[in-house]
TIMARKOL-536975 format. One line per field, with one value per residue (C-alpha): residue number from 1; residue in one letter; x, z, y. Coordinates in steps of 0.5 Angstrom, whole numbers, plus 500, padded with zeros to 3 digits. Each point is the difference from the previous one (the first is absolute). Layout:
TIMARKOL-536975
n = [NUM,...]
res = [A,...]
xx = [X,...]
zz = [Z,...]
yy = [Y,...]
This chain:
TIMARKOL-536975
n = [1,2,3,4,5,6,7,8,9,10,11,12,13,14,15,16,17,18,19,20,21,22,23,24,25,26,27,28,29,30,31,32,33,34,35,36,37,38,39,40,41,42,43,44,45,46,47,48,49,50,51,52,53,54,55,56,57,58,59,60,61,62,63,64,65,66,67,68,69,70,71,72,73,74,75,76,77,78,79,80,81,82,83,84,85,86,87,88,89,90,91,92,93,94,95,96,97,98,99,100,101,102,103,104,105,106,107,108,109,110,111,112,113,114,115,116,117,118,119,120,121,122,123,124,125,126,127,128,129,130,131,132,133,134,135,136,137,138,139,140,141,142,143,144,145,146,147,148,149,150,151,152,153,154,155,156,157,158,159,160,161,162,163,164,165,166,167,168,169,170,171,172,173,174,175,176,177,178,179,180,181,182,183,184,185,186,187,188,189,190,191,192,193,194,195,196,197,198,199,200,201,202,203,204,205,206,207,208,209,210,211,212,213,214,215,216,217,218,219,220,221,222,223,224,225,226,227,228,229,230,231,232,233,234,235,236,237,238,239,240,241,242]
res = [X,X,X,X,X,X,X,X,X,X,X,X,X,X,X,X,X,X,X,X,X,X,X,X,X,X,X,X,X,X,X,X,X,X,X,X,X,X,X,X,X,X,X,X,X,X,X,X,X,X,X,X,X,X,X,X,X,X,X,X,X,X,X,X,X,X,X,X,X,X,X,X,X,X,X,X,X,X,X,X,X,X,X,X,X,X,X,X,X,X,X,X,X,X,X,X,X,X,X,X,X,X,X,X,X,X,X,X,X,X,X,X,X,X,X,X,X,X,X,X,X,X,X,X,X,X,X,X,X,X,X,X,X,X,X,X,X,X,X,X,X,X,X,X,X,X,X,X,X,X,X,X,X,X,X,X,X,X,X,X,X,X,X,X,X,X,X,X,X,X,X,X,X,X,X,X,X,X,X,X,X,X,X,X,X,X,X,X,X,X,X,X,X,X,X,X,X,X,X,X,X,X,X,X,X,X,X,X,X,X,X,X,X,X,X,X,X,X,X,X,X,X,X,X,X,X,X,X,X,X,X,X,X,X,X,X,X,X,X,X,X,X]
xx = [467,495,497,501,493,500,506,498,498,504,507,502,495,502,497,503,502,502,506,496,497,507,503,494,501,507,498,495,504,505,495,494,504,506,505,506,501,507,497,496,506,504,495,499,508,501,494,503,506,497,497,506,504,494,500,507,500,494,505,506,504,504,498,507,503,494,501,494,500,495,498,497,496,501,493,496,501,507,500,497,505,506,497,499,508,502,496,503,507,499,497,507,498,505,496,501,495,500,496,497,503,496,497,505,499,496,502,497,494,501,498,504,506,500,500,505,505,497,502,507,501,498,506,495,504,496,501,496,496,503,503,507,497,503,492,501,506,497,494,504,502,494,495,494,498,496,496,498,500,493,494,493,502,502,497,502,505,507,505,508,503,494,499,507,500,494,503,506,496,496,507,503,494,501,494,497,496,496,499,492,500,504,503,496,494,494,497,493,499,506,502,507,503,505,505,499,503,499,500,500,497,496,500,494,500,494,494,500,499,495,505,504,494,499,500,505,505,501,506,503,498,502,498,496,501,497,505,497,503,497,493,495,494,495,504,499,493,499,503,496,493,503]
zz = [511,496,504,498,499,494,496,494,501,494,497,493,500,507,507,504,507,507,504,504,494,496,506,500,493,501,505,496,494,504,505,495,493,502,497,504,503,497,494,500,503,494,495,503,500,493,498,503,497,493,501,503,493,496,504,499,493,499,503,495,505,497,505,499,503,505,508,504,508,503,507,504,507,504,498,494,496,501,498,493,499,501,495,495,502,498,493,499,501,495,495,501,504,505,507,507,505,507,505,507,505,504,507,506,502,494,493,493,498,496,494,500,503,494,495,503,500,492,499,503,496,494,501,502,504,507,506,506,501,504,501,497,495,494,498,498,495,497,499,496,495,499,494,505,506,503,506,503,507,503,497,501,507,503,503,503,499,498,505,501,495,495,502,498,493,498,502,496,494,500,501,494,495,496,496,505,499,506,501,502,502,502,507,505,496,503,496,502,500,496,506,503,506,497,498,493,494,494,494,493,499,505,498,505,500,499,500,501,507,502,503,493,497,505,496,506,499,492,501,504,496,493,494,503,497,503,499,499,506,498,504,498,496,505,505,496,499,507,502,495,503,507]
yy = [533,496,494,493,499,505,496,496,492,498,503,497,495,497,501,505,497,502,498,495,497,500,496,495,499,498,496,496,500,495,497,498,500,497,506,500,507,500,499,506,504,498,501,507,502,497,505,506,498,500,507,503,498,503,506,501,499,505,505,498,497,494,494,497,507,501,501,499,500,496,502,494,499,494,497,498,506,500,492,503,505,495,495,506,502,493,500,507,498,494,505,503,506,503,499,502,498,503,496,502,495,496,503,498,493,498,497,501,496,494,502,507,496,495,505,504,494,499,507,499,494,504,505,506,505,500,505,502,506,505,507,498,494,504,501,507,499,494,505,505,495,496,501,498,497,495,501,493,503,499,497,499,497,506,506,506,505,497,500,498,497,501,507,501,497,503,507,498,498,507,503,497,502,494,496,495,494,498,493,499,507,505,500,504,500,497,494,502,507,503,504,501,502,505,495,497,498,504,495,501,493,495,493,497,493,495,505,508,502,506,505,500,503,505,507,503,494,501,504,495,494,502,496,494,493,493,494,493,496,493,501,495,502,498,504,506,499,499,506,504,497,502]
């Protein structure tokens, strides 16, 4: 495994960051520059939807007849997926969302709950992940799947409903588009614990993460694109100098 210190400091003209640095930039975008977290999530999800449509069209799929499955975690990555699902639905895509239920005694974070409600109002079909969720059948009919299960805030091997969803994605053998990074892949090292989504395309948000550039991660990352989510130029410049 290539160590993080041997990975490039820049990629595509942008600074390469760790997960911790990315979380700090998200915080600064809101705390210092006044950009609401809801706006960043909306920007991210909309950009993911645009790239997903381009991915489908490039493969000869008519967007008006396309079927996309979106698997969402219970955190911010899942929120990004819900926004993407709403925009894809507005573009005429047949979208089915499967979201990981909250932990026992807990609720979804406010932004996730707000975007879950917005997706439902937009007519997106949404179900909870689980053994009898219908995910298997939906993937059989799908042209592509969006992996919005876990992002840079996660660590360790996926478990429970997330593990089940990753296994279903791998078994379905349909092209997967990963939101921010493939679920199961370490954002800093590119390592995984044996359970990892294999993406055809990874749409990483804001800035490239170090683990996505690790040589051993490439079979799981697929094609890599960095999406603009609205970070101020000054913030990106500071990340470059960090």
